N, C-alpha and C positions, 0 to 999 in steps of 0.2 A: 504493500499500500504506500501511495506517495501522498504528500501533503503538497498540493500545488495552489499557488497564489498568483493572482493577475497583478502584475507590476506595469505601470506606465512609466517608461524609461526616459522618453523624449517625445516631441510631437511626431505622430504617426509611426511610433516605435512601442509595441506593447507585447509582452511575453508572459507565459506561464513559468513561473520559477518554483523550484522545490525548496521547502522549508522545513525545520524540525517540526516535530508534532508538538502542539501547545502543551505548556504545563497545565495542570487542573488544580486551581485554588480550591480550598475546601468549601467556599461559598459559591462555586460556579458549576456549570454542567459543560460537558463536552458534547458538541454538535457535529455531526457527519452531514454534510452538505449535499442534498439531492439534486437541486438546480439553483441557478441563480438568473436573473433577468437582467439584460443590458439595457441601460436608459439611453436611448438614441438621441436624446436631448442633451442633458448634462454631461453624460459620458463622452459624447462626440466632441464637446467643447474641449474637454480636457485631451481627448486624443489629438485634435487637431491643433493643439497649443493656443487656444482661444481664452483660456481661463484668466481671469483678471488678476495680475500678479500681486496685488495688495489686498485681496479678499481671502479670508481663511477658508479652509475645505469645507467644514461645515460647523455652525455653532451650536446645532441642537442634536447631533448624533455622537455619542461618546466614541465610537470606534473610528470616527473620521475627524477627531479633533486634531488641530495644529494647523500651521501655515501651508499654503501650497509651495511644493517644490518637487521637480523630478529628482530621483525616481519616487513614485508614489503608488501606494496600494489604494484602490478605489472601488466603488460599487456599494449599493445599498439595498439589495433585494436578494436575500438569501433564504432559502427554504431547507430545512434539514431535520434530521432525526436525533433526539438526545440519545446518545450510546453510553454515557457514563456520568454519574453525579459526584459531585465533591462530598466530603465527609459530612458537612452541615446541611446538606441540600435534601429535601424530600424525595425518597425515591421513587414517588409516584411521577416524577418527571421522566422517568427512564421510559423510553420508547415513544415518547411525545413527538409528534410532528409540530415544528414551531417555525416561525418566521422571525428573520433578524435584519435589522438595517446594518449589514456587516458587509465589507469588502469581499469580493469573489475570491473564495478560497475553499479547499477541500474539507478542512476541519478547523474548528475555533472553539475556544472557551468562552463563556459568558455568564454573567449573573442572570438567574432565571427572571429577575424582574425586568431584564432588557428584552425579553422574548415574548412573542405573541403566539399562543397556542392556535394552530390551524383548526378550524371546524371541520368535522368529519365529512361535510357536505362538499368541500373544496378539495381539489387535487393539488399537489405540490406545485404543479405549473400554473394552475390558477391563482394560487396564493401568492406566487412570485410577481403578480400584477398589483399587489396591494399598494405600494408607493405611489404608482401612477393613478390607480384609483383614489386614493386619499387625495392626490393633486387635482383630479377631476371634481371630487366632491367639494374641495375648497373652491374651485371655480364657480360652482353653483351657488355657494354660500355668499361669495363676494359679488357675483352678478345679480343675485336675487331675481331670477326669472319670474315673471307674473303671468296668470292665466291669460291665454289670448295674445300674448306678445309674439313679434316676429323676431326670430333669433337667426343670426349668421356666425358660423365658425369658420375661421380661416385657417387652415392647417388640418390635415386628417392623419398625422402621425399616431402613435399609440395613444397619447394623452388626449389628442382631439378626437379620436374614435371613442374613448371612453366617455368623454364629455357628451359627445354626441348620443351615445347610448343612454346616459341618464337624461338627458333633456328630450329624447324621444318619447319618455314615459310621462312628460309633463303634458297638460293640455293647452299647447301653444297653438296659434294660428298657423305658424309656419317655422320649419327648421330647414335652413339652407347651409351647405357646407361647401367649401372650396379647397380643392388640393389638385396639383398638376399630374399626378400619378394615377393611371387608371386602376391598379389594384387597390389604391386607398379609396378611390370614389366607390368601387364595387362594394367594398366592406362598409362604407358609410350609407350607401343606398340600403344595403341588407339590414342596417340597424334602424332604419326608418327616415333618414334624410333625404332632402332633394340635393344631390351631390352635383357640383358644376365644376368644370374646368377653368381655371383662371386664364388659360391661354386663348379661350374661345373669343374670337374677335368681336362677337355679339354679346359678350358677358355683361357688360354694363346696361345694356337694354333688358337683358334677361333679368338682371337682379332687380332693376327698377320695376320690370313688370311682376316679379314675384312679390317684392317688398312693398309695393303700392307706389304709385306716381300721380295719385289725384291732386296733389298741391306741393308746393315747394319745400313743405316740412316733412314730407313723407321719408321712409326709409326703415331700417331696423330699429327696433326698441333696444335691442342688446347685441353687441357684437364681441365675439372672443378673437383675440389674436393670438394663435397658438402655433404659428408656422416656424418660429425661430429666425424669421427674416425681418429685421427692423423696417425695411422699406414696405413691408405689408401694412404697416401702420397707417399709411396714406389711403390704402384701399378700405380698411377698417373705418377711418374717419368719413370718407366719402360715402360709404354704405349706411352710416348712422342717421337716423331722422333727428328732428329737432329735440334737444334735451336727451338724446340717446346715450347709452352706456358703452364704453369700450373697454372691456376687461383684457388687460395686457398680461397673459399667463406665461408667455415666451420669456426664457431668460437668454439675453443676447450675448453675455459674456463680453468679450472685447470687441464685438462688432458694432459699427456705428453706421448711421444713414441720416440724411437730412429729411426731415419731416415738415410738411406744409401745414403750420399752425395759423396762417393768416387769412384763410378763407372760411370754409364750411365749418371748420371747427371753431372758429372764433364767434361767427354769427349763429351757428346752430346750438350754442350752449352745450356742446357735447362733454360728456365727463369721461376722463381717462381713470381707470382704476387699476392700481398695481396689485396682483394677486401672486403670493408666495406662500408655498405650503410649510415652510419651516415654523411659522408662528401663526397662531390664530389672530384674525383681525381684531382690533381693540374692541368693537361693539360686541364680539362674540365671548369675550373672556369672562363674562359674568356667569352664564350657565353652560358654556362649551368648554371641554378640555380636549387635548390632543387625543386622549384615550376615547372620549366619547366619538369623536370624528373618525378614528381608526374602526372603532366597533361599527360604525354606519358603513363605512367603506368596505369592511368584510361581508356585510349584508348585501351591498349593492354588487359584489363579486359574485355572491350566491345568485343573484338575480339574473345577471348578465351572462355569467359563464364564458369569459372571454378567451378561452383556449383556441378558438378558431382564428384569433388574431395572430397566432404564432406562426410565422413563415419558415424559420430555420432553427436547427438545434446543432450546436457544435460542442464536442467533448472540450473541456477546459484547456487541454493540451494544445488545441487549435484555435485558441483565442485571437490569434493575430489575423486568422481568415475572417473570423466573426466581425472584427472592427473594420477590416478592409471591405468586406461586404457593404457595411452600413455607409462607409465612407464613399464608395465608388459606385455602388449600385443601389441606392436608396429607394429606387423605384421598384425593386423586387423584394424589398424587406420591410417588414412592418415591426414584429416583436421578435427578437432573437433571444434564445434561451441557451445558457451554458449547461452541460450535464457533467457528471462527476463519477460516473460508474467506472470501475476498473476495466 
């Protein structure tokens, strides 16, 4: 048995490296990883060298504490089985399938309080969607969709698709999504959205027709920018109606783009809303906790069963192929899973 860990060594350089088996403190459990999910948003920024140099790796996940610098162990979506317990840990943890916000690696030790038991209704692969589903849940909390609204989502990567899946369950007037890749549009349509190609020369007219063009203030009540492309903010603003809300769920890292804030944005009283999953928005901290939001996200995974969004599986030893695929052929990949069996 090998204990392999994914290491980002430099931009466009990632490898599986062998590590010693972790020690097991008396208050920890030892987890054997079954699978882990690659985040094609955050992790690709790191892979491409676009992580802001002055930003900590993560302030909210203990296993990712510290400053950003290569080489770096990263990832935050591991599902595994507890195979050993420390001397002071309840033996009932033994054999439990658990989720952990942990970097990609074959074995790891963790305090039980940092683990989330996986409900029996979910497979290990479905549970690996938990961070992205929590993000999708936070987008809905921050956007606050209302019955009868017209909603547009720009970007149908994995987080965009999960967001569309949640919104498809709302009594909206209309749910429209944009993505340039046919595979993603196909998945989005299957979830219940009207999926359009942003490269269509008739797109503007089609969006106006769908969102309503009865007067100059028409447009989407709520727009989500989830493409990872800062230039898409102009599209989001142009599609929003008077007083519309634009939720910026993308994290652009070091990417920059000029945004037109002098026209429709200014006169249309459009609201730009920053959404980020690491912390709850201030207005929710009275009644909501991260634990409550994670519990809700697990329920949403049970409802959506998103395993159909997995397009590729790679053994962790082939991790460089996985990231190369996501970087060079994003049109063919949605959710990529790393496996760990010998």
